[in-house]
C-alpha positions as CSV (number, residue, x, y, z in Angstrom):
1,M,72.7,126.6,93.5
2,D,75.2,124.2,91.9
3,T,78.3,125.6,90.3
4,P,81.0,124.1,88.1
5,N,83.3,124.5,91.2
6,A,81.3,122.0,93.3
7,P,83.7,119.5,95.0
8,H,82.6,116.5,93.1
9,A,82.8,118.2,89.7
10,A,86.2,119.7,90.4
11,S,87.7,116.3,91.3
12,A,86.3,114.3,88.4
13,P,88.3,113.5,85.3
14,N,87.7,115.8,82.4
15,A,86.0,113.0,80.4
16,N,83.4,112.7,83.1
17,N,82.5,116.3,82.7
18,D,80.6,115.3,79.6
19,P,77.0,116.0,80.4
20,F,75.7,112.6,79.3
21,L,78.3,110.7,81.3
22,R,77.7,112.9,84.3
23,D,74.0,112.3,84.1
24,L,74.6,108.5,83.8
25,R,76.7,108.6,87.0
26,L,74.0,110.6,88.7
27,F,71.3,108.2,87.5
28,C,73.3,105.2,88.9
29,T,73.7,106.9,92.2
30,V,70.0,107.7,92.5
31,A,69.2,104.0,91.6
32,R,71.6,102.7,94.2
33,R,70.5,105.1,97.0
34,A,66.8,105.0,96.1
35,S,66.7,108.7,97.0
36,F,67.3,112.0,95.2
37,I,68.4,113.6,98.4
38,A,71.0,110.9,99.3
39,A,72.3,111.0,95.7
40,A,72.5,114.8,95.8
41,N,74.6,114.6,99.1
42,D,76.9,111.9,97.6
43,M,77.5,114.0,94.4
44,G,77.8,117.4,96.1
45,L,74.7,118.7,94.3
46,S,71.3,120.1,95.3
47,P,68.2,117.8,95.2
48,A,66.5,120.2,92.8
49,H,69.4,119.9,90.3
50,V,69.4,116.1,90.6
51,S,65.7,115.9,89.9
52,K,66.1,118.3,86.9
53,R,69.0,116.2,85.4
54,I,67.1,112.9,85.8
55,A,64.1,114.4,84.2
56,M,66.2,115.6,81.2
57,L,67.7,112.1,80.9
58,E,64.3,110.5,81.0
59,A,63.2,112.9,78.2
60,M,66.2,112.1,76.1
61,L,65.7,108.3,76.5
62,G,61.9,108.6,76.1
63,A,61.4,106.4,79.2
64,R,60.4,106.8,82.8
65,L,63.4,105.6,84.9
66,F,61.9,106.0,88.5
67,H,58.7,105.7,90.3
68,R,58.6,108.8,92.6
69,T,56.8,109.0,95.9
70,T,57.1,111.5,98.8
71,R,59.3,109.0,100.8
72,R,61.5,107.4,98.2
73,V,62.1,106.6,94.5
74,S,62.2,103.1,93.0
75,V,63.6,102.0,89.6
76,T,61.1,101.1,86.9
77,A,61.5,98.2,84.5
78,E,62.9,100.6,81.9
79,G,65.1,102.0,84.6
80,E,66.5,98.6,85.4
81,N,67.4,98.0,81.8
82,A,69.0,101.5,81.6
83,F,70.9,100.8,84.8
84,V,72.6,97.8,83.2
85,W,73.6,99.8,80.1
86,A,74.7,102.8,82.2
87,R,77.0,100.7,84.4
88,K,78.6,99.1,81.3
89,I,79.2,102.4,79.6
90,L,80.7,104.0,82.7
91,E,82.9,100.9,83.4
92,D,84.2,101.1,79.9
93,V,85.0,104.8,80.2
94,D,86.6,104.3,83.6
95,G,88.7,101.4,82.2
96,M,89.9,103.6,79.3
97,L,90.8,106.4,81.7
98,E,92.7,104.0,83.9
99,S,94.7,102.4,81.0
100,V,95.7,105.3,78.8
101,G,96.7,108.9,78.8
102,S,97.2,111.2,81.8
103,H,94.8,109.1,84.0
104,A,96.8,105.9,83.8
105,D,98.5,106.8,87.1
106,A,95.5,108.2,88.8
107,A,93.7,106.7,91.8
108,P,91.9,103.5,90.9
109,R,88.2,103.8,90.4
110,G,85.3,101.7,89.1
111,L,83.5,98.4,89.9
112,L,85.3,95.2,90.9
113,R,83.2,92.0,90.7
114,I,84.8,89.3,92.8
115,A,83.8,85.7,93.6
116,T,85.1,83.4,96.2
117,S,84.1,80.5,98.5
118,L,81.9,81.0,101.5
119,R,84.2,80.7,104.5
120,L,87.2,82.2,102.7
121,G,85.0,85.1,101.7
122,R,83.4,85.8,105.0
123,R,86.4,85.4,107.2
124,H,89.2,86.8,105.1
125,V,88.3,88.3,101.7
126,A,85.4,90.5,102.8
127,P,87.3,92.3,105.6
128,V,90.3,92.8,103.4
129,L,88.1,94.3,100.6
130,A,86.6,96.7,103.2
131,M,90.2,97.8,104.0
132,L,90.8,98.3,100.2
133,R,87.6,100.4,99.9
134,R,88.7,102.7,102.7
135,Q,92.1,103.2,101.1
136,H,90.7,103.6,97.6
137,P,87.2,105.3,97.8
138,G,86.9,105.5,94.1
139,L,86.4,101.7,93.9
140,E,83.1,99.9,94.1
141,V,83.1,96.3,95.3
142,W,80.6,93.5,94.5
143,L,81.6,90.2,96.3
144,E,79.7,87.0,95.7
145,L,80.2,84.0,97.9
146,L,79.7,80.6,96.2
147,D,80.9,77.1,97.1
148,R,81.5,76.3,93.4
149,R,83.7,77.4,90.5
150,V,82.3,80.3,88.6
151,D,82.4,80.9,84.9
152,L,84.6,84.0,85.1
153,I,83.7,85.4,81.7
154,G,80.2,84.0,81.3
155,E,79.1,85.2,84.7
156,N,80.9,88.6,84.3
157,F,83.3,88.4,87.2
158,D,86.6,90.3,87.3
159,I,88.3,88.1,89.9
160,D,87.7,84.6,91.2
161,I,89.6,83.8,94.4
162,R,90.1,80.0,94.3
163,I,91.7,77.4,96.5
164,G,93.7,74.7,94.6
165,Q,94.8,74.2,91.0
166,V,93.7,76.4,88.2
167,E,93.1,74.3,85.1
168,E,91.6,76.6,82.5
169,P,94.4,77.6,80.0
170,H,92.6,80.8,78.9
171,L,92.7,82.3,82.4
172,I,95.5,84.1,84.2
173,A,96.3,82.9,87.7
174,T,98.1,85.0,90.3
175,R,99.1,83.2,93.5
176,I,97.9,85.1,96.6
177,A,99.0,82.8,99.4
178,A,100.5,79.3,100.0
179,G,98.1,76.8,101.4
180,Q,97.3,73.1,101.9
181,R,94.3,70.9,102.7
182,I,94.6,68.5,105.6
183,L,92.5,65.7,107.1
184,C,90.6,66.2,110.4
185,A,88.0,64.6,112.6
186,A,86.4,65.2,116.0
187,P,87.9,63.4,119.0
188,A,84.6,61.6,119.5
189,Y,84.8,60.1,116.0
190,V,88.4,59.0,116.6
191,A,87.5,57.4,119.9
192,Q,84.7,55.4,118.2
193,R,86.4,54.5,114.9
194,G,90.1,54.9,115.4
195,L,92.6,56.5,113.1
196,P,93.6,55.3,109.6
197,A,97.3,54.3,109.4
198,E,97.6,54.9,105.7
199,P,95.6,56.8,103.0
200,A,94.1,53.5,101.7
201,D,92.5,53.0,105.1
202,L,90.3,56.1,104.4
203,A,88.1,53.9,102.2
204,Q,86.9,52.1,105.4
205,H,86.0,55.4,107.2
206,D,83.1,57.8,107.0
207,C,84.4,60.7,105.0
208,L,82.4,63.9,104.8
209,L,82.4,65.0,101.2
210,L,82.1,68.5,99.8
211,R,80.7,67.8,96.3
212,E,78.2,68.8,93.6
213,R,75.0,66.8,93.0
214,D,75.0,63.2,91.7
215,Q,78.6,62.4,92.7
216,A,78.6,59.0,94.4
217,F,82.1,59.4,95.9
218,G,85.0,61.8,96.2
219,V,88.6,61.4,95.2
220,W,91.2,62.6,97.7
221,R,94.7,63.1,96.3
222,L,97.4,63.3,99.1
223,Q,101.1,63.9,99.3
224,A,103.7,63.2,101.9
225,A,107.5,63.5,101.8
226,G,107.8,62.6,98.1
227,R,105.0,60.1,98.1
228,S,101.5,60.4,96.7
229,A,98.2,58.5,97.1
230,T,94.8,58.7,95.5
231,V,91.9,57.3,97.4
232,K,88.2,57.0,96.5
233,V,86.3,58.0,99.6
234,T,82.6,57.9,100.5
235,G,80.4,58.3,103.5
236,P,76.8,58.6,104.6
237,M,76.8,62.4,104.6
238,A,77.8,64.9,101.9
239,S,77.0,68.5,101.1
240,N,77.8,71.2,98.5
241,H,78.5,73.7,101.3
242,S,81.7,73.7,103.3
243,D,80.0,75.1,106.4
244,V,77.8,72.1,106.6
245,T,80.5,69.4,106.3
246,R,82.7,71.3,108.7
247,Q,79.9,71.3,111.3
248,W,79.3,67.6,110.8
249,A,82.9,67.0,111.4
250,H,82.7,68.9,114.7
251,D,79.6,66.8,115.6
252,G,81.7,63.6,115.1
253,F,80.1,62.2,111.9
254,G,83.4,61.6,110.0
255,I,86.6,62.8,108.5
256,I,86.9,66.0,106.4
257,M,89.5,67.4,104.1
258,A,89.7,71.1,104.8
259,S,92.0,74.0,104.2
260,A,94.5,74.3,107.1
261,W,93.7,78.0,107.7
262,D,90.0,77.1,107.9
263,V,90.4,74.5,110.7
264,A,93.4,76.1,112.6
265,D,91.2,77.5,115.4
266,S,89.4,74.2,115.8
267,L,92.6,72.2,116.0
268,R,94.0,74.7,118.5
269,A,90.9,74.4,120.7
270,G,90.9,70.6,120.5
271,E,87.6,70.4,118.7
272,L,89.2,68.6,115.8
273,V,92.4,66.5,115.6
274,R,94.7,65.8,112.6
275,V,94.1,62.5,110.7
276,L,97.2,61.2,108.8
277,P,99.2,64.3,109.9
278,D,102.1,63.5,107.5
279,W,99.7,63.7,104.5
280,H,98.2,66.8,102.8
281,L,97.0,68.2,99.5
282,P,98.7,71.3,98.2
283,A,96.0,74.0,97.9
284,D,97.4,77.5,97.3
285,I,95.1,80.4,97.0
286,W,94.9,82.0,93.6
287,A,93.3,85.1,92.1
288,V,92.0,84.1,88.6
289,T,91.3,86.8,86.0
290,S,90.7,86.9,82.3
291,A,93.2,88.4,79.9
292,R,90.9,91.4,79.4
293,A,90.6,92.1,83.1
294,S,94.3,91.5,84.0
295,V,95.5,94.8,82.3
296,S,93.2,97.0,84.5
297,P,95.1,99.2,87.0
298,R,92.2,98.8,89.5
299,M,92.7,95.0,89.2
300,R,96.4,95.3,89.8
301,V,95.8,97.4,92.9
302,C,93.2,94.9,94.2
303,L,95.5,91.9,93.6
304,D,98.5,93.5,95.3
305,F,96.3,94.4,98.2
306,L,94.8,90.9,98.6
307,R,98.3,89.3,98.4
308,T,99.6,91.6,101.1
309,H,96.7,91.3,103.5
310,L,96.0,87.6,103.1
311,T,99.6,86.7,103.9
312,E,100.1,89.0,106.8
313,G,98.0,91.0,109.3
314,P,94.7,90.3,111.1
315,Y,93.0,88.6,108.2
316,S,95.9,86.5,106.9
317,L,95.4,82.8,106.0
318,R,97.2,80.3,108.2
319,N,98.7,77.0,106.9
320,T,98.9,75.5,110.5
321,P,97.5,76.6,113.8
322,D,100.8,78.3,114.6
323,E,102.3,79.5,111.4
324,P,101.1,82.2,108.9
325,A,100.8,81.4,105.3
326,G,103.8,82.6,103.2
327,D,105.2,82.6,99.8
């Protein structure tokens, strides 16, 4: 039999002892776990109590939230709509508890929606977020990997981890790590086509472009020792995914511009070589947030954690094959 002294109830903030909020949290847990028993274990309750509270919530809402079978439960169409609303309500409550009153200094909790690019996300951000979750179990993490810029507000993300300049004036950018993009090609390509001597020579080479649809060429802006150069480049192969262009470079199809940390291992192994080694494009790594999100304590914890572990440790970003990224 469940009692008010159950471990989960005892550790929850007082505002979350409100029966309706507690039932919403329970409903979200059942929906995520697709199981009354698993949700009961997570919440420190009995399966019978979970079933009873969900039935009471369904009665109050006048809607069936789950399809129940002997093996599992699944969310109904009404339940999916309720889940969206429940998450929003609970996130707002968690945000208020984080920001004001006696809970402002409590352990961070709530959902973080984070977007970043494919390779940066897979190789660096995802394992760092796993470390964050172990240290702060009250946080939930949703990470989406996209090789494009997201609409932070329109797509409802809390953080967009970007490479390169942040141009939107209404967003807040926090530098996570220093970085640069460099030019590389496979030894086979260099043996066949030679090396450009100056940036302008790139126009005569096959350049592998990372671009959106309907772009006929790319523009590479480079810097070297107080000089700058802008070159329109093109080539017979292009993609909107960085993994694709990187593999094509390995296969000897042309020159790529890539983040130094992304090609460091390939350069060290001799699979790629530097092209125009004196030239690069500054490309720091930024965490971009909206003004609304930037005041959240869980956001500050996440940003500090990302800055620490992306500049040092096993998942840090590297500017060159030999040197870690720094401030």
